[in-house]
TORPAVEX-360708 format. One record per residue (C-alpha): residue number from 0; x, y, z. Coordinates in steps of 0.001 Angstrom, whole numbers, plus 500000, padded with zeros to 6 digits. Example, Ala and Ser with C-alpha at 12.3 -4.5 7.8 and 13.67 -1.06 7.14 Angstrom:
<fiti 0,<512300,495500,507800>> <fiti 1,<513670,498940,507140>> 
***
This chain:
<fiti 0,<525124,516819,488748>> <fiti 1,<522157,517330,491072>> <fiti 2,<521456,521033,491961>> <fiti 3,<521836,521817,495648>> <fiti 4,<518125,522677,495890>> <fiti 5,<517356,519048,495016>> <fiti 6,<520043,517768,497368>> <fiti 7,<518969,519729,500466>> <fiti 8,<515491,520818,501513>> <fiti 9,<513583,522006,504580>> <fiti 10,<510649,520005,505901>> <fiti 11,<509301,523083,507761>> <fiti 12,<510508,526047,505684>> <fiti 13,<508133,528487,507418>> <fiti 14,<510421,528344,510463>> <fiti 15,<513053,530227,508435>> <fiti 16,<510900,533329,508920>> <fiti 17,<512518,533564,512387>> <fiti 18,<515916,534387,510850>> <fiti 19,<515229,538155,510721>> <fiti 20,<514253,538000,514396>> <fiti 21,<517509,536185,515146>> <fiti 22,<519473,538835,513249>> <fiti 23,<517799,541641,515245>> <fiti 24,<518524,539900,518557>> <fiti 25,<522200,539351,517685>> <fiti 26,<522528,542942,516498>> <fiti 27,<521029,544180,519774>> <fiti 28,<523369,541991,521851>> <fiti 29,<526398,543155,519831>> <fiti 30,<525373,546803,520235>> <fiti 31,<525014,546305,524006>> <fiti 32,<528489,544745,524172>> <fiti 33,<529999,547754,522363>> <fiti 34,<528300,550154,524747>> <fiti 35,<529689,548191,527680>> <fiti 36,<533162,548361,526142>> <fiti 37,<532961,552161,526113>> <fiti 38,<531963,552230,529786>> <fiti 39,<534782,549877,530777>> <fiti 40,<537315,552226,529229>> <fiti 41,<536753,554606,532209>> <fiti 42,<537533,551870,534780>> <fiti 43,<540120,549579,533180>> <fiti 44,<543379,549949,531369>> <fiti 45,<543603,549686,527592>> <fiti 46,<545130,546180,527711>> <fiti 47,<542412,544926,530033>> <fiti 48,<539666,546363,527819>> <fiti 49,<541274,544783,524752>> <fiti 50,<541499,541437,526515>> <fiti 51,<537875,541695,527657>> <fiti 52,<536685,542613,524149>> <fiti 53,<538572,539700,522589>> <fiti 54,<536864,537238,524930>> <fiti 55,<533490,538911,524527>> <fiti 56,<533683,538597,520738>> <fiti 57,<534334,534879,521144>> <fiti 58,<531309,534644,523418>> <fiti 59,<529193,536579,520918>> <fiti 60,<530311,534300,518100>> <fiti 61,<529466,531129,520056>> <fiti 62,<526102,532525,521173>> <fiti 63,<525190,533807,517695>> <fiti 64,<526221,530587,515917>> <fiti 65,<524394,528419,518485>> <fiti 66,<521143,530370,518214>> <fiti 67,<521443,530422,514406>> <fiti 68,<521783,526635,514328>> <fiti 69,<518781,526301,516655>> <fiti 70,<516716,528541,514392>> <fiti 71,<517680,526579,511266>> <fiti 72,<517033,523298,513109>> <fiti 73,<513406,524383,513607>> <fiti 74,<513046,524264,509799>> <fiti 75,<514130,520578,509849>> <fiti 76,<516810,520594,507116>> <fiti 77,<517422,517244,505441>> <fiti 78,<519595,515923,502644>> <fiti 79,<518842,513583,499747>> <fiti 80,<519987,510025,500519>> <fiti 81,<518807,508241,497389>> <fiti 82,<515597,506732,496051>> <fiti 83,<513725,503661,497164>> <fiti 84,<511046,501680,495363>> <fiti 85,<507782,501446,497303>> <fiti 86,<504263,500344,496355>> <fiti 87,<501967,503328,495934>> <fiti 88,<498847,501450,496968>> <fiti 89,<497171,498058,497070>> <fiti 90,<495220,496455,494259>> <fiti 91,<491588,495540,493815>> <fiti 92,<491020,491778,493905>> <fiti 93,<487679,490412,492694>> <fiti 94,<487066,486790,493598>> <fiti 95,<484886,485257,490885>> <fiti 96,<483331,482073,492276>> <fiti 97,<481482,479428,490302>> <fiti 98,<478227,478470,492106>> <fiti 99,<476728,476199,489462>> <fiti 100,<475435,472743,490392>> <fiti 101,<478686,471065,489378>> <fiti 102,<480424,472824,492305>> <fiti 103,<478486,470493,494627>> <fiti 104,<480318,467464,493259>> <fiti 105,<482230,465547,495900>> <fiti 106,<485362,464500,494037>> <fiti 107,<487051,466964,496421>> <fiti 108,<485838,466497,499987>> <fiti 109,<483556,467621,501409>> <fiti 110,<482553,469250,498093>> <fiti 111,<484026,471551,495488>> <fiti 112,<482073,474496,496883>> <fiti 113,<483163,473971,500482>> <fiti 114,<486746,473439,499347>> <fiti 115,<486547,476729,497388>> <fiti 116,<485120,478534,500424>> <fiti 117,<488001,477305,502589>> <fiti 118,<490436,478326,499845>> <fiti 119,<488986,481852,499723>> <fiti 120,<489092,482152,503532>> <fiti 121,<492790,481283,503439>> <fiti 122,<493342,483696,500579>> <fiti 123,<491721,486576,502489>> <fiti 124,<494172,486079,505337>> <fiti 125,<497153,486261,502976>> <fiti 126,<496223,489323,500926>> <fiti 127,<497898,492667,501570>> <fiti 128,<496030,494942,504041>> <fiti 129,<495826,497682,501385>> <fiti 130,<494070,495384,498901>> <fiti 131,<490337,495794,498428>> <fiti 132,<488352,492599,498005>> <fiti 133,<485131,492025,496051>> <fiti 134,<483086,488872,495523>> <fiti 135,<481238,487848,492350>> <fiti 136,<479289,484606,491939>> <fiti 137,<478217,483129,488651>> <fiti 138,<476448,480183,487095>> <fiti 139,<474091,480960,484251>> <fiti 140,<474645,484676,485007>> <fiti 141,<477090,486788,486995>> <fiti 142,<476163,488697,490135>> <fiti 143,<478294,490968,492387>> <fiti 144,<477652,489521,495837>> <fiti 145,<480008,491823,497762>> <fiti 146,<481365,495226,496617>> <fiti 147,<485031,496108,496874>> <fiti 148,<485951,496567,500528>> <fiti 149,<488924,496503,502886>> <fiti 150,<486874,494612,505484>> <fiti 151,<487612,490898,505149>> <fiti 152,<484902,489992,507638>> <fiti 153,<482215,491390,505330>> <fiti 154,<483496,489243,502472>> <fiti 155,<483445,486182,504745>> <fiti 156,<479866,486965,505772>> <fiti 157,<478717,486949,502156>> <fiti 158,<480824,483888,501400>> <fiti 159,<479183,481901,504193>> <fiti 160,<475759,482644,502682>> <fiti 161,<476533,480351,499753>> <fiti 162,<474698,477098,500386>> <fiti 163,<473081,474496,498094>> <fiti 164,<469681,476193,498531>> <fiti 165,<471123,479349,496936>> <fiti 166,<472566,477398,494015>> <fiti 167,<469320,475840,492826>> <fiti 168,<468849,478693,490345>> <fiti 169,<472304,478288,488745>> <fiti 170,<472227,474943,486968>> <fiti 171,<474510,476010,484098>> <fiti 172,<478049,477414,483908>> <fiti 173,<478819,480486,481794>> <fiti 174,<482365,481606,482630>> <fiti 175,<482002,484700,480446>> <fiti 176,<479204,486013,482681>> <fiti 177,<481419,485760,485742>> <fiti 178,<484325,487532,484047>> <fiti 179,<482134,490369,482796>> <fiti 180,<480480,490872,486194>> <fiti 181,<483938,490959,487830>> <fiti 182,<485244,493444,485277>> <fiti 183,<482196,495649,485815>> <fiti 184,<482806,495616,489566>> <fiti 185,<486425,496690,489052>> <fiti 186,<485320,499540,486795>> <fiti 187,<482772,500841,489282>> <fiti 188,<484345,504104,490499>> <fiti 189,<483145,507408,491890>> <fiti 190,<483198,510453,489525>> <fiti 191,<486261,511851,491321>> <fiti 192,<488101,508551,490946>> <fiti 193,<487284,508400,487239>> <fiti 194,<488530,511980,486755>> <fiti 195,<491791,511237,488567>> <fiti 196,<492359,507883,486863>> <fiti 197,<490347,507470,483639>> <fiti 198,<492340,504352,482701>> <fiti 199,<491499,501445,485002>> <fiti 200,<494575,499838,486498>> <fiti 201,<495423,497924,489627>> <fiti 202,<492725,495243,489455>> <fiti 203,<492900,491456,489193>> <fiti 204,<490332,488665,488981>> <fiti 205,<490717,485406,490877>> <fiti 206,<488526,482916,489020>> <fiti 207,<487546,479822,491029>> <fiti 208,<485715,477185,488992>> <fiti 209,<485854,473597,487764>> <fiti 210,<486546,474945,484279>> <fiti 211,<483446,473583,482575>> <fiti 212,<481737,476105,480306>> <fiti 213,<478467,475416,478539>> <fiti 214,<478722,477616,475488>> <fiti 215,<479479,481151,476708>> <fiti 216,<481782,483507,474769>> <fiti 217,<484559,483286,477354>> <fiti 218,<487185,484169,474736>> <fiti 219,<485557,487564,474136>> <fiti 220,<485256,488157,477884>> <fiti 221,<488947,487302,478298>> <fiti 222,<489786,489766,475528>> <fiti 223,<487859,492479,477395>> <fiti 224,<489848,491746,480554>> <fiti 225,<493119,491858,478620>> <fiti 226,<492173,495193,477035>> <fiti 227,<491466,496649,480493>> <fiti 228,<494817,495353,481788>> <fiti 229,<493174,492955,484250>> <fiti 230,<494935,489594,484625>> <fiti 231,<492870,486539,485511>> <fiti 232,<494347,484074,487997>> <fiti 233,<492337,480868,487839>> <fiti 234,<491997,478118,490428>> <fiti 235,<490775,474849,488962>> <fiti 236,<488551,473027,491478>> <fiti 237,<487901,469315,491020>> <fiti 238,<489616,466255,489585>> <fiti 239,<489994,464903,486082>> <fiti 240,<488228,461739,487211>> <fiti 241,<485181,463798,488141>> <fiti 242,<482030,463017,490113>> <fiti 243,<478247,462875,489518>> <fiti 244,<476428,466229,489479>> <fiti 245,<473833,466395,492285>> <fiti 246,<470183,467263,491577>> <fiti 247,<469033,469880,494094>> <fiti 248,<465540,470663,495347>> <fiti 249,<464389,474216,496101>> <fiti 250,<465168,473566,499745>> <fiti 251,<468778,472710,498911>> <fiti 252,<468484,468972,499452>> <fiti 253,<470123,466512,497092>> <fiti 254,<467511,464210,495558>> <fiti 255,<469715,462260,493201>> <fiti 256,<472015,462982,490298>> <fiti 257,<471504,464730,487000>> <fiti 258,<471367,462685,483824>> <fiti 259,<472407,463511,480304>> <fiti 260,<470273,463187,477155>> <fiti 261,<471050,459457,476948>> <fiti 262,<469852,458868,480499>> <fiti 263,<473302,458258,481950>> <fiti 264,<474415,459957,485168>> <fiti 265,<476033,463303,484329>> <fiti 266,<479645,463477,485480>> <fiti 267,<481487,466769,485946>> <fiti 268,<485265,466789,485483>> <fiti 269,<487935,469403,485993>> <fiti 270,<488593,471106,482642>> <fiti 271,<491795,473128,482501>> <fiti 272,<491925,473984,478798>> <fiti 273,<489535,476939,479106>> <fiti 274,<491226,478239,482246>> <fiti 275,<494681,477978,480690>> <fiti 276,<493611,479940,477629>> <fiti 277,<491920,482667,479710>> <fiti 278,<495044,483015,481860>> <fiti 279,<497293,483131,478793>> <fiti 280,<495260,485854,477086>> <fiti 281,<495119,488047,480206>> <fiti 282,<498707,487476,481418>> <fiti 283,<497448,485525,484405>> <fiti 284,<498157,482021,485626>> <fiti 285,<496362,478759,486430>> <fiti 286,<496623,477068,489820>> <fiti 287,<495557,473501,490600>> <fiti 288,<495249,473429,494383>> <fiti 289,<496308,469892,495139>> <fiti 290,<498344,471672,497839>> <fiti 291,<496208,474720,498618>> <fiti 292,<498776,476478,500812>> <fiti 293,<501505,476127,498216>> <fiti 294,<499260,477397,495421>> <fiti 295,<498047,480375,497466>> <fiti 296,<501670,481237,498255>> <fiti 297,<502369,481121,494505>> <fiti 298,<499401,483435,493892>> <fiti 299,<500742,485869,496507>> <fiti 300,<504030,486009,494615>> <fiti 301,<502151,486727,491384>> <fiti 302,<500189,489534,493060>> <fiti 303,<503405,490960,494508>> <fiti 304,<504966,491040,491051>> <fiti 305,<501785,492617,489682>> <fiti 306,<501877,495402,492297>> <fiti 307,<505504,496139,491443>> <fiti 308,<504709,496209,487739>> <fiti 309,<501615,498397,487987>> <fiti 310,<501775,500564,491094>> <fiti 311,<505366,500844,492328>> <fiti 312,<507128,504178,492119>> <fiti 313,<510473,505742,493022>> <fiti 314,<510323,507793,496215>> <fiti 315,<513071,510104,497467>> <fiti 316,<514617,509155,500784>> <fiti 317,<515712,512037,503026>> <fiti 318,<517920,512062,506125>> <fiti 319,<517256,514629,508842>> <fiti 320,<520051,517091,509752>> <fiti 321,<518458,518794,512763>> <fiti 322,<519955,516323,515339>> <fiti 323,<523437,517316,514133>> <fiti 324,<522543,520999,514330>> <fiti 325,<521245,520561,517881>> <fiti 326,<524496,518846,518894>> <fiti 327,<526645,521606,517391>> <fiti 328,<524473,524242,519049>> <fiti 329,<524877,522581,522445>> <fiti 330,<528668,522470,522017>> <fiti 331,<528764,526164,521089>> <fiti 332,<526654,527116,524114>> <fiti 333,<528994,525121,526349>> <fiti 334,<531936,526991,524807>> <fiti 335,<530189,530308,525400>> <fiti 336,<529610,529372,529053>> <fiti 337,<533285,528395,529421>> <fiti 338,<534465,531731,528037>> <fiti 339,<532119,533517,530441>> <fiti 340,<533528,531671,533464>> <fiti 341,<537096,532400,532359>> <fiti 342,<536475,536137,532134>> <fiti 343,<538561,538041,534710>> <fiti 344,<536843,539589,537748>> <fiti 345,<537138,543178,536480>> <fiti 346,<534603,542403,533743>> <fiti 347,<531933,541518,536283>> <fiti 348,<532658,544691,538289>> <fiti 349,<532546,546951,535255>> <fiti 350,<529438,545358,533810>> <fiti 351,<527372,545362,536998>> 
***
């Protein structure tokens, strides 16, 4: 059985300090009424004094109870009405975007990169307002392009900077570098944050890539994410049919297509095996955005479940009692006024 102290509480307990003042006021009013009773004994008969005193005591009771309820109402009493489950805070979402040359392939129009940018823009609109967003880009190495922030417009500004001219220095694809850079961004905390929460929780990585990896230790990077409790949700960009990989000049212009060691045109295809294994090891999921809106909605459901699993807590729900106390006080004051009007005329003569 719940103790009464856990069932009822005061939101403003300092207001209870007025109770001694209330007691002094009531004592003074009662003392004044007794003095008046003694004076009336010289002017009225014994029955009239008794009748007056009986009505006065009723008035004193109504006045004292009403003012007591008003005083207690100032402390805002409330009772326990149960517990509700609410999210304590948002999560940190790091978008890890592949910017290697293969993301310029046009098997998804207008290109894989532009499709990914539109996908991220849609994703930013759907995320919870309490979520912080960061942006990491990777090719042959990983680089945090935008730190964790609540401002979606800043993320969009950095995202729009990604053009073919920027990608000329990322010819290869090392997924492990992107995962490690994303994990490092999630772990970047102030000293006070580290002291309050030494174990990193509440972070996810959204990996957006065509899935091709050219020899990085992605399995070890996935293990590091799993150890930190960071799930990886992967979006596979591209088609299994694939498309030629453009050759880019330093100015960002396409001057042809890359060729393999045999001299044939290099074709990049969507590879889901790596993404599926990374998602499995980190308790994430793989999305193939043939229908981008549907897949983003599915990701939102996954993030909702993740928030409930990691950050939700039970919070007590309280119902205020002061409106009821104010109503009772008003009724008592009305009763006190009624008793005063019904007092016989002799009372007003004797008490003048």
